Structure formats: C-alpha cells, structure tokens
N, C-alpha and C positions, 0 to 999 in steps of 0.2 A: 709906750715901748719904742725904743730906738730902732733905726733901720737894721743895724747889725744884729740886734736881739731877735728881730722878726726873721731875719735871714738865717740865723743859727737855729731857731725853732723849726723853720722849714727844712733845713739841712738834716737835723737829727731825726726828723720824721721820715727820712728816706723818700723824698718826693720823686715823681716820675717826670718832673718838668724843671729840674735845676739846670740853669744855663752855665756855660763855661765861665762867663764873667762873674756870676754869683759865686761860683766855686773859688775863683781867684781871690775875691774879696774875703771869703771865709778863711782861706789859707793865710792871707795877709794878716787877718785878725789874730791868728795863732802864731804869728811871727815868721811865717815862711815867705820868702821873697823869690820871685821867678828869676832864674838865670837864663838869659837869652843866648841862644846859639846863633852864631853868624855863619853865613854861607849856605850852601845847598844841602849839607849833610844833616841839618837840624830836623827837617821834616816836621811832623806833628808831635814829636817828642818834646815834653817840657819838663824841666827840673826845678823843683822848689827846695830851697835850703833855709834852715833857721840859724840862729846865732850859735847853736851847739853843733853845727855842721851835720845835723840830721837831714837826710835827703828824702824827698818824695818825688818819684818819677812817674809821670802820667803821659798819656797820649791825648792830645786835644781832639775832641770828637769832630768827625767830619763824615759826610758832607754837612750834617746838621750841627747844632750847637748845644744839644742836650746831653748831660752827663748820665751814663748808665748807672742803674741802681746798685749793681755789684761793686762798682768803684766807690760809690758813696759809702756803702757798708764797710769796705776795706779802710777807707779814710777815717770813718768814725772809730773803728777799732784802733787804728794807729794813733789818732789824736787823744783817745782815752787812756793810753798807756802813760 
C-alpha cells in the first residue's frame, strides 16, 4: 500500500491524530493547492483552490498541530460530492 493510500485510509476513518501537514497532503492529492496570503492579515486562515476554482477555507490549528474531527467530517462530505 502506498503512503497516500495509507494516509487516505486514515483520513476517511476520522482519526483524532491527523496532523495539518497530513491534511495538506490529502488536499493536494485531490487537486487542491494552498494559496498563501502575504502580510499580517493572513493569520491562521488558509485557502485551498482546485482547478475548477472550488475553494476550501480552513484555519490552521494552533497552538497544536492536530486537525479537529468535525473539520475532517466536513472535508469528507465536501470531497465526496
């Protein structure tokens, strides 16, 4: 099993220990690229856009690095559409 397949299996099981970097890899696999905000106004907000101009807005978790379960569930619902 490849790394991305293992990561996708983990993601779809709604884990309690999914890191932000793992989430970014998953979104990249589905064609979403992070748009970086420059300057002080970006804060922890992150925007991911795919080739169809569909947007996913997220807040990078802080002070920790673990993504909340409800966010994972919302992303699974969006990616399944």
